[in-house]
Backbone as a printed PyTorch tensor [residue, N CA C, xyz], in Angstrom:
tensor([[[-92.3190,  94.7290, -38.7980],
         [-90.9090,  94.2810, -38.5100],
         [-90.9380,  92.9800, -37.8240]],

        [[-90.1070,  92.1280, -38.2980],
         [-90.0290,  90.6960, -37.7920],
         [-89.3490,  90.6990, -36.4310]],

        [[-89.6510,  89.6130, -35.7000],
         [-89.0050,  89.4580, -34.3960],
         [-87.5390,  89.2810, -34.5190]],

        [[-86.7630,  89.8770, -33.7600],
         [-85.2920,  89.6470, -33.7240],
         [-84.8820,  88.5170, -32.6870]],

        [[-83.8580,  87.8770, -33.0150],
         [-83.2980,  86.9010, -32.1110],
         [-82.7760,  87.5430, -30.8300]],

        [[-83.1350,  87.0090, -29.6500],
         [-82.7010,  87.6010, -28.4260],
         [-81.6740,  86.8010, -27.8680]],

        [[-80.5100,  87.4380, -27.4690],
         [-79.3850,  86.7930, -26.8980],
         [-79.1630,  87.3950, -25.4490]],

        [[-79.1560,  86.6010, -24.4670],
         [-78.8910,  87.0490, -23.1990],
         [-77.4540,  86.9130, -22.7010]],

        [[-76.9330,  87.9330, -21.9960],
         [-75.6180,  87.7580, -21.3540],
         [-75.7740,  86.8940, -20.1340]],

        [[-74.6930,  86.2690, -19.7170],
         [-74.6180,  85.4370, -18.4970],
         [-75.0840,  86.2430, -17.3440]],

        [[-74.5260,  87.5130, -17.2640],
         [-74.8500,  88.4040, -16.1130],
         [-76.3450,  88.7800, -16.0710]],

        [[-77.0250,  89.0450, -17.2920],
         [-78.4150,  89.3660, -17.2500],
         [-79.2490,  88.1520, -16.7730]],

        [[-78.9120,  86.9420, -17.2310],
         [-79.6070,  85.8020, -16.8360],
         [-79.4650,  85.5740, -15.3490]],

        [[-78.3000,  85.6960, -14.7570],
         [-78.0060,  85.5290, -13.3410],
         [-78.8190,  86.6610, -12.5770]],

        [[-78.9330,  87.7350, -13.0110],
         [-79.6350,  88.9140, -12.2410],
         [-81.1660,  88.4840, -12.2850]],

        [[-81.6680,  87.9680, -13.4920],
         [-82.9410,  87.6570, -13.6230],
         [-83.3070,  86.4510, -12.6030]],

        [[-82.5290,  85.4310, -12.5160],
         [-82.6950,  84.3120, -11.6530],
         [-82.6070,  84.8260, -10.1530]],

        [[-81.6500,  85.5040,  -9.8370],
         [-81.4940,  86.1160,  -8.4730],
         [-82.6660,  86.8720,  -7.9770]],

        [[-83.2050,  87.6620,  -8.8750],
         [-84.4480,  88.4890,  -8.4600],
         [-85.6170,  87.6420,  -8.4340]],

        [[-85.7790,  86.7220,  -9.2730],
         [-86.9860,  85.9040,  -9.1410],
         [-86.8110,  85.1360,  -7.8230]],

        [[-85.6600,  84.5730,  -7.5110],
         [-85.5860,  83.8870,  -6.3230],
         [-85.7880,  84.7720,  -5.0950]],

        [[-85.3440,  86.0830,  -5.2830],
         [-85.6270,  87.0770,  -4.1870],
         [-87.0980,  87.2590,  -3.8590]],

        [[-87.8380,  87.4040,  -4.9960],
         [-89.2440,  87.6060,  -4.9370],
         [-89.8840,  86.2940,  -4.3750]],

        [[-89.5340,  85.1080,  -4.6650],
         [-89.9870,  83.8970,  -4.1260],
         [-89.7920,  83.8080,  -2.7160]],

        [[-88.5990,  84.1970,  -2.3060],
         [-88.2440,  84.1990,  -0.7000],
         [-88.8720,  85.2080,   0.0250]],

        [[-89.0440,  86.4310,  -0.4540],
         [-89.4500,  87.5310,   0.3080],
         [-90.8720,  88.0090,  -0.0950]],

        [[-91.4820,  87.4760,  -1.0820],
         [-92.8720,  87.8720,  -1.4280],
         [-93.6790,  86.4940,  -1.4210]],

        [[-93.9140,  86.1090,  -2.6790],
         [-94.6590,  84.7930,  -2.6910],
         [-94.4520,  84.2520,  -4.2780]],

        [[-94.8870,  83.0260,  -4.4830],
         [-94.6690,  82.3740,  -5.7200],
         [-95.3910,  83.0920,  -6.8980]],

        [[-96.5950,  83.5970,  -6.5090],
         [-97.2910,  84.3480,  -7.6630],
         [-96.4890,  85.6960,  -7.9990]],

        [[-95.9060,  86.4790,  -7.1170],
         [-95.2110,  87.5850,  -7.3830],
         [-94.0440,  87.2900,  -8.2310]],

        [[-93.3090,  86.1950,  -7.7720],
         [-92.1110,  85.7870,  -8.6340],
         [-92.4570,  85.3540, -10.0470]],

        [[-93.5410,  84.6820, -10.2790],
         [-93.9790,  84.1700, -11.5890],
         [-94.3910,  85.3980, -12.3610]],

        [[-95.1980,  86.4090, -11.6820],
         [-95.5930,  87.6080, -12.4570],
         [-94.3970,  88.3520, -12.9100]],

        [[-93.3450,  88.5180, -12.0400],
         [-92.1640,  89.1720, -12.4680],
         [-91.3950,  88.6450, -13.6610]],

        [[-91.2640,  87.3640, -13.6390],
         [-90.6070,  86.6990, -14.6680],
         [-91.4450,  86.8050, -16.0390]],

        [[-92.8050,  86.6830, -15.9790],
         [-93.5900,  86.8750, -17.1450],
         [-93.5550,  88.3350, -17.6840]],

        [[-93.4460,  89.2350, -16.8030],
         [-93.4230,  90.7550, -17.1780],
         [-92.1650,  90.9080, -17.9710]],

        [[-90.9650,  90.3600, -17.4790],
         [-89.6450,  90.5410, -18.1400],
         [-89.7220,  89.8130, -19.4980]],

        [[-90.3530,  88.6410, -19.5230],
         [-90.4220,  87.9050, -20.8200],
         [-91.3080,  88.7460, -21.7600]],

        [[-92.3750,  89.2490, -21.3070],
         [-93.2350,  90.0770, -22.2160],
         [-92.4740,  91.3260, -22.7580]],

        [[-91.7170,  91.9740, -21.9370],
         [-90.9560,  93.1200, -22.3510],
         [-89.8200,  92.7150, -23.4020]],

        [[-89.3230,  91.6070, -23.1840],
         [-88.2380,  91.0730, -24.1000],
         [-88.9360,  90.7560, -25.4740]],

        [[-90.0710,  90.3270, -25.5120],
         [-90.8990,  90.1280, -26.6820],
         [-91.1050,  91.4930, -27.4490]],

        [[-91.4330,  92.5070, -26.7550],
         [-91.7340,  93.8360, -27.2010],
         [-90.4800,  94.3400, -27.9080]],

        [[-89.2460,  94.2290, -27.0480],
         [-88.0440,  94.7230, -27.5380],
         [-87.5770,  93.9520, -28.9040]],

        [[-87.8500,  92.7000, -28.8730],
         [-87.4180,  91.9660, -30.1680],
         [-88.1970,  92.3580, -31.4060]],

        [[-89.4270,  92.8680, -31.1590],
         [-90.2350,  93.2930, -32.3010],
         [-89.9310,  94.8930, -32.5580]],

        [[-89.6130,  95.6420, -31.5450],
         [-89.3510,  97.0620, -31.6930],
         [-88.1190,  97.4680, -30.9200]],

        [[-87.0250,  97.1240, -31.3170],
         [-85.7680,  97.3560, -30.4860],
         [-85.3850,  98.8380, -30.3060]],

        [[-85.8850,  99.6270, -31.1420],
         [-85.5800, 101.1240, -30.9100],
         [-86.4960, 101.7660, -29.9070]],

        [[-87.2840, 101.0280, -29.3490],
         [-88.2510, 101.7700, -28.3320],
         [-87.5790, 102.2020, -27.0600]],

        [[-86.3630, 101.6220, -26.6950],
         [-85.6010, 102.0250, -25.5340],
         [-84.9700, 103.4620, -25.5630]],

        [[-84.6950, 104.0670, -24.4870],
         [-84.0140, 105.2550, -24.3860],
         [-82.5090, 104.9820, -24.6300]],

        [[-82.0240, 105.8710, -25.4390],
         [-80.4940, 105.7830, -25.6820],
         [-79.7860, 106.0650, -24.4020]],

        [[-78.8400, 105.2440, -23.9600],
         [-78.0830, 105.4770, -22.8260],
         [-76.6450, 105.8630, -23.0550]],

        [[-76.1090, 105.2070, -24.2270],
         [-74.6100, 105.3930, -24.4170],
         [-74.4840, 105.0480, -25.9630]],

        [[-73.6170, 105.8040, -26.6670],
         [-73.3570, 105.4980, -28.0510],
         [-71.8920, 105.2400, -28.2020]],

        [[-71.4520, 104.2490, -28.8910],
         [-70.0880, 104.0420, -29.2630],
         [-69.9910, 103.9550, -30.6660]],

        [[-68.9030, 103.9000, -31.3550],
         [-68.8280, 103.7920, -32.8030],
         [-69.4540, 102.4000, -33.2490]],

        [[-69.4160, 101.4410, -32.3750],
         [-70.0990, 100.0860, -32.7800],
         [-71.4990,  99.8710, -32.4260]],

        [[-71.8780, 100.2840, -31.1880],
         [-73.2630, 100.0230, -30.7720],
         [-73.8870, 101.3300, -30.0980]],

        [[-75.2110, 101.2180, -30.1260],
         [-75.9560, 102.1860, -29.3860],
         [-76.6620, 101.4480, -28.2790]],

        [[-76.2070, 101.7490, -27.0150],
         [-76.8640, 101.0620, -25.8210],
         [-78.0620, 101.7520, -25.4140]],

        [[-79.1240, 100.9010, -25.1490],
         [-80.4070, 101.4540, -24.7370],
         [-80.9310, 100.8290, -23.4840]],

        [[-81.7910, 101.4850, -22.8350],
         [-82.4500, 101.0430, -21.6100],
         [-83.9630, 101.1680, -21.8350]],

        [[-84.5690, 100.1430, -21.3380],
         [-86.1200, 100.0290, -21.3360],
         [-86.6830,  99.7810, -20.0040]],

        [[-87.3970, 100.6510, -19.5470],
         [-88.0420, 100.5280, -18.1230],
         [-89.3350,  99.7750, -18.2830]],

        [[-89.2310,  98.5250, -17.8420],
         [-90.4440,  97.7120, -18.0210],
         [-91.1750,  97.6150, -16.6100]],

        [[-90.7090,  98.1920, -15.5800],
         [-91.3250,  98.0980, -14.2520],
         [-90.5120,  99.1950, -13.3870]],

        [[-91.3390,  99.7230, -12.4160],
         [-90.6230, 100.7070, -11.5380],
         [-89.3840, 100.3080, -10.8930]],

        [[-89.2440,  98.9450, -10.7530],
         [-88.1120,  98.4610,  -9.9980],
         [-87.0720,  97.7640, -10.9780]],

        [[-87.4010,  97.7010, -12.2670],
         [-86.5090,  96.8520, -13.2370],
         [-86.4370,  97.5950, -14.5870]],

        [[-85.1910,  97.7330, -15.0300],
         [-84.8980,  98.2050, -16.3950],
         [-84.1150,  97.2710, -17.1410]],

        [[-84.3250,  97.1300, -18.4480],
         [-83.5540,  96.1280, -19.2550],
         [-82.5530,  97.0930, -20.0750]],

        [[-81.1590,  96.6480, -19.8980],
         [-80.0680,  97.3510, -20.6340],
         [-79.6980,  96.4710, -21.8010]],

        [[-79.7120,  97.0550, -23.0330],
         [-79.5610,  96.1600, -24.1870],
         [-78.9160,  97.0780, -25.2920]],

        [[-78.4690,  96.3270, -26.3560],
         [-78.2350,  96.9090, -27.7210],
         [-78.6440,  95.8900, -28.7790]],

        [[-78.7860,  96.3940, -29.9820],
         [-79.2960,  95.5950, -30.9940],
         [-78.6000,  95.9010, -32.2910]],

        [[-78.7560,  94.8420, -33.2050],
         [-78.3430,  94.9240, -34.6260],
         [-79.6320,  94.8190, -35.4180]],

        [[-79.4320,  94.6190, -36.7300],
         [-80.5420,  94.3640, -37.6130],
         [-81.2350,  93.0510, -37.4010]],

        [[-80.4980,  92.1190, -36.7700],
         [-81.0720,  90.6910, -36.6600],
         [-81.1400,  90.1930, -35.2100]],

        [[-80.5010,  90.9220, -34.2830],
         [-80.4910,  90.4590, -32.9370],
         [-80.6100,  91.5310, -31.9100]],

        [[-81.2440,  91.1480, -30.7900],
         [-81.1700,  92.0350, -29.6070],
         [-80.4190,  91.3350, -28.4940]],

        [[-79.3470,  92.1250, -27.9590],
         [-78.5250,  91.5540, -26.9470],
         [-78.8470,  92.1790, -25.5600]],

        [[-79.3570,  91.3160, -24.6980],
         [-79.6530,  91.7550, -23.3020],
         [-78.4450,  91.7470, -22.4720]],

        [[-78.0030,  92.9650, -22.0480],
         [-76.7810,  93.0900, -21.3710],
         [-76.9130,  92.8360, -19.8470]],

        [[-78.0180,  93.4470, -19.3750],
         [-78.2260,  93.3360, -17.8780],
         [-79.7090,  93.7870, -17.4690]],

        [[-80.1220,  93.3780, -16.3180],
         [-81.3260,  93.8620, -15.7470],
         [-80.8990,  94.7230, -14.6070]],

        [[-81.3510,  95.8790, -14.6130],
         [-80.9560,  96.8460, -13.5080],
         [-82.0920,  97.0850, -12.5400]],

        [[-81.8260,  96.8740, -11.3640],
         [-82.9180,  97.0270, -10.2990],
         [-82.6200,  98.1580,  -9.3460]],

        [[-83.7100,  98.7470,  -8.8560],
         [-83.6630,  99.6670,  -7.8080],
         [-83.6180,  98.7970,  -6.5120]],

        [[-83.3120,  99.5330,  -5.4370],
         [-83.1640,  98.8560,  -4.1040],
         [-84.4800,  98.0240,  -3.7720]],

        [[-84.4200,  96.8940,  -3.2660],
         [-85.5340,  96.0620,  -2.8970],
         [-85.5260,  96.0040,  -1.3670]],

        [[-86.6480,  96.0360,  -0.7330],
         [-86.8190,  95.9910,   0.6160],
         [-87.4290,  94.6260,   1.0630]],

        [[-86.7630,  94.0870,   2.0550],
         [-87.1500,  92.7840,   2.5960],
         [-88.4960,  92.8310,   3.0520]],

        [[-89.3880,  91.9010,   2.7150],
         [-90.6660,  91.7890,   3.2140],
         [-90.7590,  91.1400,   4.6240]],

        [[-91.3180,  91.6990,   5.5120],
         [-91.2470,  91.1030,   6.9670],
         [-92.1600,  89.7970,   6.9580]],

        [[-91.5130,  88.6840,   7.1600],
         [-92.2090,  87.3920,   7.0720],
         [-92.6610,  86.8850,   8.5010]],

        [[-92.2380,  87.6110,   9.4660],
         [-92.6220,  87.2740,  10.8310],
         [-94.0750,  87.3270,  11.1850]]])
């Protein structure tokens, strides 16, 4: 199957940026970079195999899926025959790293 076009919602992009900045501030640059690369790699997998995610909700128009790419992050999306639409990135609670 060919790679599908990936479309990000503003909300999903904002959450990706916020979390990467959180990792940068509370962990380190390598951790933030690895997180962003992991999300990118998962998006590539979803664009090649969009049905891999677990069905979360079905409407007459779309089937919403979730893909767990990390213990602390899941990708919420839907797809058509030509596109994958990233709706949001869902995160579990993050704990602040003690920098003192």
